[in-house]
C-alpha positions in Angstrom: 276.1 272.1 159.5 277.2 275.5 160.8 280.3 276.1 162.9 280.9 279.6 164.3 281.9 281.6 167.3 278.8 281.8 169.6 278.9 285.6 169.4 278.1 285.3 165.7 275.3 282.7 166.1 272.5 285.4 166.2 273.0 286.1 162.5 271.3 282.7 161.8 268.1 283.6 163.6 266.2 284.1 160.4 266.8 280.5 159.4 266.7 278.8 162.8 263.2 278.9 164.5 263.5 279.4 168.2 267.1 280.6 168.2 266.3 284.1 169.5 264.4 282.8 172.5 267.2 280.3 173.3 269.9 282.9 173.1 267.8 285.3 175.3 267.5 282.5 177.9 271.3 282.0 177.9 271.8 285.8 178.5 269.5 285.5 181.5 271.1 282.4 183.0 272.5 283.1 186.4 273.9 279.6 187.0 275.3 276.9 184.7 274.0 273.9 186.6 273.6 270.7 184.7 270.0 270.1 183.8 267.3 271.1 181.4 265.9 274.6 180.8 262.4 274.4 179.0 261.6 276.9 176.3 258.4 277.4 174.3 257.0 274.8 171.7 258.9 271.9 173.3 262.3 273.5 172.7 264.9 273.3 175.4 268.4 273.9 176.5 270.5 271.2 178.1 273.4 272.2 180.4 276.0 269.5 180.3 279.5 269.0 181.7 282.0 266.2 181.9 284.9 264.6 180.1 285.1 263.7 176.5 285.1 260.0 175.6 287.2 258.2 173.0 285.7 258.3 169.5 286.9 254.7 168.8 284.0 252.4 168.2 281.4 255.1 168.9 278.3 255.6 166.7 277.0 258.9 165.4 273.5 260.3 166.2 270.9 262.1 164.3 267.5 263.6 164.9 264.4 264.0 162.8 262.3 266.6 164.7 264.9 268.8 166.3 268.2 270.4 165.3 271.0 270.7 167.8 273.2 273.7 168.6 276.1 272.6 170.8 277.9 275.6 172.4 281.2 274.9 174.2 281.2 277.2 177.2 284.4 275.8 178.8 287.0 273.4 177.6 286.8 271.7 174.3 285.6 268.6 172.5 286.1 266.9 169.2 282.9 266.2 167.2 282.4 263.8 164.3 280.2 264.7 161.4 278.9 263.0 158.2 276.0 263.4 155.9 273.3 261.2 157.3 272.7 259.6 153.9 276.2 258.1 153.9 275.7 256.2 157.2 273.7 253.1 158.2 271.0 253.1 160.9 272.2 250.8 163.8 269.0 249.4 165.3 265.7 251.3 165.3 265.2 255.0 165.4 263.8 256.0 168.8 260.9 258.3 168.0 260.3 259.1 171.7 263.8 260.4 172.2 264.0 261.6 168.6 267.3 259.9 168.2 268.9 257.3 165.9 272.3 255.9 166.1 274.3 255.4 162.9 277.4 253.5 161.8 279.9 254.6 159.2 282.8 256.9 158.5 282.8 260.5 159.9 285.2 263.4 159.7 286.4 265.0 162.9 286.8 268.7 164.0 288.0 270.2 167.3 285.5 272.6 168.8 287.0 275.0 171.3 285.7 277.2 174.1 283.4 280.0 172.8 282.5 278.1 169.6 279.3 276.3 168.6 278.0 274.1 165.9 274.5 273.6 164.5 273.5 270.2 163.2 270.3 269.7 161.2 268.4 266.4 160.8 270.5 265.6 157.7 273.7 265.9 159.8 274.8 262.8 161.7 277.1 263.9 164.6 279.3 262.4 167.3 279.5 265.0 170.0 281.7 265.0 173.1 284.6 262.8 171.9 288.3 263.0 171.6 290.9 261.4 169.3 293.9 261.7 171.7 293.3 262.4 175.4 290.2 263.3 177.4 289.2 266.9 177.8 286.9 268.5 180.3 284.0 270.5 178.9 280.9 272.4 179.9 278.4 273.1 177.1 274.9 274.1 176.3 272.9 272.0 173.8 269.9 273.8 172.3 267.2 271.4 171.1 265.1 273.4 168.6 262.2 272.0 166.6 262.5 272.2 162.8 
């Protein structure tokens, strides 16, 4: 996992395929309307906004084919993280959605406006949650093939 200010994310382009294209697409965005922005090779950017949900009782997620970069444009969220190998798959992995849900203990970190985090397939994550009270957020989620 990587956590950094979005302005510093470009330094990871040599190790994150598709990052340069995604960041260029963000620079060219005129509106931040919720939806999906397609990129090449099946990559995409999701524009999301809403309220965080309580972390209590939530499962973590992980992907096999894509990494996530979650960039908080406005507001904040708390995210949970754990090494995938320390958690237990809850149900079956959905290969169509490239998403599995996992149970087990995670550590939490507040991610504020202007920051982003990168989670690889070995990183289980619980995005968009709170530990105390709900927070509004707007974020971009880059889905980049690994």
